[in-house]
N, CA, C and O atoms as CSV, one atom per row, in Angstrom:
chain,resi,resn,atom,element,x,y,z
A,1,MET,N,N,28.149,18.618,21.892
A,1,MET,CA,C,27.279,17.647,21.456
A,1,MET,C,C,27.762,16.788,20.569
A,1,MET,O,O,27.851,17.242,19.428
A,2,THR,N,N,28.218,15.321,20.784
A,2,THR,CA,C,29.073,14.089,20.753
A,2,THR,C,C,28.174,13.532,19.227
A,2,THR,O,O,26.954,13.619,19.085
A,3,GLY,N,N,28.975,13.066,18.386
A,3,GLY,CA,C,27.970,12.578,16.784
A,3,GLY,C,C,27.053,11.930,16.995
A,3,GLY,O,O,26.027,11.972,16.316
A,4,ALA,N,N,27.354,10.695,18.656
A,4,ALA,CA,C,26.559,9.992,19.181
A,4,ALA,C,C,24.815,10.869,19.137
A,4,ALA,O,O,23.746,10.521,18.636
A,5,GLU,N,N,25.099,11.704,19.669
A,5,GLU,CA,C,24.038,12.239,20.358
A,5,GLU,C,C,23.574,12.644,19.179
A,5,GLU,O,O,22.699,11.933,18.686
A,6,PHE,N,N,23.955,13.696,18.518
A,6,PHE,CA,C,23.436,14.045,16.993
A,6,PHE,C,C,22.635,13.228,16.445
A,6,PHE,O,O,21.485,13.529,16.125
A,7,LYS,N,N,23.295,11.810,16.234
A,7,LYS,CA,C,22.419,10.774,15.457
A,7,LYS,C,C,20.834,10.429,15.398
A,7,LYS,O,O,19.893,10.419,14.604
A,8,THR,N,N,21.264,10.050,17.250
A,8,THR,CA,C,19.867,9.850,18.128
A,8,THR,C,C,19.524,10.897,17.972
A,8,THR,O,O,19.686,10.883,16.751
A,9,ILE,N,N,19.081,12.089,18.210
A,9,ILE,CA,C,17.960,12.692,17.981
A,9,ILE,C,C,17.471,13.175,16.652
A,9,ILE,O,O,16.275,13.390,16.455
A,10,ALA,N,N,18.838,13.428,15.300
A,10,ALA,CA,C,18.336,13.666,13.735
A,10,ALA,C,C,17.251,11.980,14.022
A,10,ALA,O,O,16.104,12.426,14.042
A,11,ALA,N,N,17.165,10.658,14.195
A,11,ALA,CA,C,17.343,9.866,14.080
A,11,ALA,C,C,16.005,9.750,14.740
A,11,ALA,O,O,15.328,8.892,14.174
A,12,ASN,N,N,15.365,10.351,15.796
A,12,ASN,CA,C,13.992,10.916,16.338
A,12,ASN,C,C,13.364,11.993,16.026
A,12,ASN,O,O,12.446,12.400,16.737
A,13,GLY,N,N,13.639,12.449,15.236
A,13,GLY,CA,C,13.261,13.677,14.128
A,13,GLY,C,C,12.336,13.705,13.225
A,13,GLY,O,O,11.263,14.207,12.894
A,14,ILE,N,N,13.555,12.621,12.815
A,14,ILE,CA,C,13.219,12.522,11.468
A,14,ILE,C,C,12.328,11.238,10.885
A,14,ILE,O,O,11.785,11.212,9.781
A,15,TRP,N,N,12.303,10.009,12.047
A,15,TRP,CA,C,12.032,8.958,11.439
A,15,TRP,C,C,10.745,8.245,13.042
A,15,TRP,O,O,9.550,7.984,12.897
A,16,ARG,N,N,11.423,8.141,14.153
A,16,ARG,CA,C,10.523,7.950,14.885
A,16,ARG,C,C,9.667,8.833,15.790
A,16,ARG,O,O,8.755,8.480,16.538
A,17,GLN,N,N,10.123,9.980,15.578
A,17,GLN,CA,C,8.697,11.457,15.970
A,17,GLN,C,C,8.511,11.813,15.194
A,17,GLN,O,O,8.193,12.920,15.628
A,18,ASN,N,N,8.434,11.865,14.546
A,18,ASN,CA,C,7.700,12.529,13.274
A,18,ASN,C,C,5.976,12.746,13.008
A,18,ASN,O,O,5.265,11.983,12.355
A,19,THR,N,N,5.639,13.724,13.553
A,19,THR,CA,C,4.125,13.537,13.313
A,19,THR,C,C,3.808,13.552,11.801
A,19,THR,O,O,3.009,12.762,11.297
A,20,SER,N,N,4.363,14.333,11.228
A,20,SER,CA,C,4.792,14.495,9.887
A,20,SER,C,C,4.942,13.301,8.512
A,20,SER,O,O,4.699,13.358,7.306
A,21,ILE,N,N,5.407,12.373,9.333
A,21,ILE,CA,C,5.125,11.411,8.436
A,21,ILE,C,C,4.271,10.130,8.767
A,21,ILE,O,O,3.950,9.469,7.779
A,22,VAL,N,N,3.835,9.654,10.036
A,22,VAL,CA,C,2.448,9.415,10.809
A,22,VAL,C,C,0.821,9.703,9.774
A,22,VAL,O,O,-0.202,9.084,9.480
A,23,GLN,N,N,1.362,10.849,9.566
A,23,GLN,CA,C,0.154,11.780,9.215
A,23,GLN,C,C,-0.120,11.350,7.511
A,23,GLN,O,O,-1.165,10.899,7.041
A,24,ILE,N,N,0.956,11.600,6.903
A,24,ILE,CA,C,1.263,10.551,5.112
A,24,ILE,C,C,0.970,9.780,5.610
A,24,ILE,O,O,-0.232,9.707,5.356
A,25,LEU,N,N,1.405,8.449,6.710
A,25,LEU,CA,C,0.715,7.740,6.220
A,25,LEU,C,C,0.142,6.781,6.289
A,25,LEU,O,O,0.191,5.604,5.933
A,26,GLY,N,N,-0.783,7.855,7.129
A,26,GLY,CA,C,-2.724,7.441,7.683
A,26,GLY,C,C,-2.673,8.505,5.976
A,26,GLY,O,O,-2.309,9.475,6.641
A,27,LEU,N,N,-2.704,8.851,5.094
A,27,LEU,CA,C,-3.554,8.838,3.590
A,27,LEU,C,C,-2.957,7.524,3.133
A,27,LEU,O,O,-3.368,7.234,2.010
A,28,CYS,N,N,-2.447,6.984,3.443
A,28,CYS,CA,C,-2.178,5.808,2.562
A,28,CYS,C,C,-3.646,5.505,1.943
A,28,CYS,O,O,-3.833,5.947,0.809
A,29,PRO,N,N,-4.927,4.653,2.690
A,29,PRO,CA,C,-6.106,4.362,2.490
A,29,PRO,C,C,-6.181,5.256,1.416
A,29,PRO,O,O,-5.778,4.651,0.422
A,30,LEU,N,N,-6.505,6.415,1.130
A,30,LEU,CA,C,-6.941,7.431,0.586
A,30,LEU,C,C,-5.958,7.177,-0.781
A,30,LEU,O,O,-6.506,6.709,-1.779
A,31,LEU,N,N,-4.494,7.492,-0.822
A,31,LEU,CA,C,-4.378,7.052,-2.493
A,31,LEU,C,C,-4.122,5.692,-2.976
A,31,LEU,O,O,-3.554,5.361,-4.016
A,32,ALA,N,N,-4.758,4.773,-1.831
A,32,ALA,CA,C,-5.148,3.240,-2.919
A,32,ALA,C,C,-6.434,3.241,-3.225
A,32,ALA,O,O,-6.636,2.315,-4.010
A,33,VAL,N,N,-7.871,4.110,-2.879
A,33,VAL,CA,C,-8.738,4.339,-3.719
A,33,VAL,C,C,-8.844,5.265,-4.447
A,33,VAL,O,O,-10.044,5.543,-4.464
A,34,THR,N,N,-8.299,5.933,-5.079
A,34,THR,CA,C,-7.517,6.843,-6.474
A,34,THR,C,C,-8.500,5.583,-7.636
A,34,THR,O,O,-8.539,4.357,-7.746
A,35,THR,N,N,-8.935,6.350,-8.076
A,35,THR,CA,C,-9.489,5.442,-9.484
A,35,THR,C,C,-8.267,5.678,-10.714
A,35,THR,O,O,-8.036,4.599,-11.260
A,36,ASN,N,N,-7.612,6.570,-11.159
A,36,ASN,CA,C,-6.401,6.538,-12.022
A,36,ASN,C,C,-4.653,7.368,-11.497
A,36,ASN,O,O,-4.326,7.548,-10.324
A,37,ALA,N,N,-3.930,7.684,-12.530
A,37,ALA,CA,C,-3.353,7.525,-11.847
A,37,ALA,C,C,-2.695,9.289,-11.608
A,37,ALA,O,O,-1.649,9.592,-11.034
A,38,VAL,N,N,-3.651,10.178,-12.223
A,38,VAL,CA,C,-3.754,11.444,-12.063
A,38,VAL,C,C,-4.031,12.002,-10.925
A,38,VAL,O,O,-3.487,12.954,-10.364
A,39,ASN,N,N,-4.921,11.344,-10.613
A,39,ASN,CA,C,-5.889,11.862,-9.202
A,39,ASN,C,C,-4.886,11.746,-8.386
A,39,ASN,O,O,-4.148,12.687,-8.092
A,40,GLY,N,N,-4.731,10.120,-7.781
A,40,GLY,CA,C,-2.825,10.245,-7.243
A,40,GLY,C,C,-2.110,10.933,-7.570
A,40,GLY,O,O,-1.413,11.328,-6.635
A,41,ILE,N,N,-1.884,11.320,-8.438
A,41,ILE,CA,C,-0.143,12.170,-8.825
A,41,ILE,C,C,-0.856,13.620,-8.025
A,41,ILE,O,O,-0.385,14.153,-7.021
A,42,MET,N,N,-2.032,14.042,-8.734
A,42,MET,CA,C,-2.461,15.398,-7.941
A,42,MET,C,C,-2.351,15.130,-6.408
A,42,MET,O,O,-1.739,15.987,-5.771
A,43,LEU,N,N,-2.954,13.858,-5.591
A,43,LEU,CA,C,-3.214,13.768,-4.250
A,43,LEU,C,C,-1.747,14.030,-3.709
A,43,LEU,O,O,-1.441,14.713,-2.732
A,44,SER,N,N,-1.247,13.614,-4.221
A,44,SER,CA,C,0.296,13.495,-3.313
A,44,SER,C,C,0.982,14.491,-3.439
A,44,SER,O,O,1.905,14.736,-2.663
A,45,LEU,N,N,0.643,15.298,-4.498
A,45,LEU,CA,C,1.138,16.858,-4.636
A,45,LEU,C,C,0.599,17.809,-3.933
A,45,LEU,O,O,1.319,18.721,-3.524
A,46,ALA,N,N,-0.941,17.786,-3.616
A,46,ALA,CA,C,-1.165,18.526,-3.061
A,46,ALA,C,C,-0.817,18.524,-1.693
A,46,ALA,O,O,-0.457,19.555,-1.125
A,47,THR,N,N,-0.947,16.877,-0.845
A,47,THR,CA,C,0.226,16.083,0.607
A,47,THR,C,C,0.971,16.844,0.269
A,47,THR,O,O,0.510,17.918,0.654
A,48,ILE,N,N,1.936,17.025,-0.260
A,48,ILE,CA,C,3.630,17.331,-0.118
A,48,ILE,C,C,3.719,18.777,0.298
A,48,ILE,O,O,4.290,19.219,1.294
A,49,LEU,N,N,2.975,19.527,-0.749
A,49,LEU,CA,C,2.237,21.419,-0.218
A,49,LEU,C,C,2.348,21.909,1.088
A,49,LEU,O,O,3.049,22.700,1.720
A,50,VAL,N,N,0.838,20.701,1.367
A,50,VAL,CA,C,0.483,21.358,2.317
A,50,VAL,C,C,1.371,20.436,3.408
A,50,VAL,O,O,0.770,20.829,4.407
A,51,MET,N,N,2.098,19.748,3.798
A,51,MET,CA,C,3.365,19.372,4.505
A,51,MET,C,C,4.018,20.344,4.510
A,51,MET,O,O,4.035,20.904,5.606
A,52,ALA,N,N,4.926,21.089,3.272
A,52,ALA,CA,C,5.746,22.085,3.515
A,52,ALA,C,C,5.420,22.843,3.544
A,52,ALA,O,O,6.411,23.570,3.604
A,53,MET,N,N,4.325,23.622,3.554
A,53,MET,CA,C,3.097,25.297,4.155
A,53,MET,C,C,3.645,24.813,5.948
A,53,MET,O,O,4.066,25.737,6.644
A,54,SER,N,N,3.598,23.414,6.548
A,54,SER,CA,C,2.841,23.662,7.716
A,54,SER,C,C,3.900,23.047,8.955
A,54,SER,O,O,3.861,22.846,10.169
A,55,ASN,N,N,4.918,22.884,7.741
A,55,ASN,CA,C,6.312,22.739,8.367
A,55,ASN,C,C,7.155,23.663,9.079
A,55,ASN,O,O,8.257,23.302,9.492
């Protein structure tokens, strides 16, 4: 595997074809309607925990 192939595969896996990032971006409206910073932080931590455990 050449360096260019590795970069292409890595870019696809991290940015272009990563369903986790798409799902997190889908939560943006949910984060926008949180009433205070504590709720937003807790929601973010819960999301990170779920995403870490599912991958």
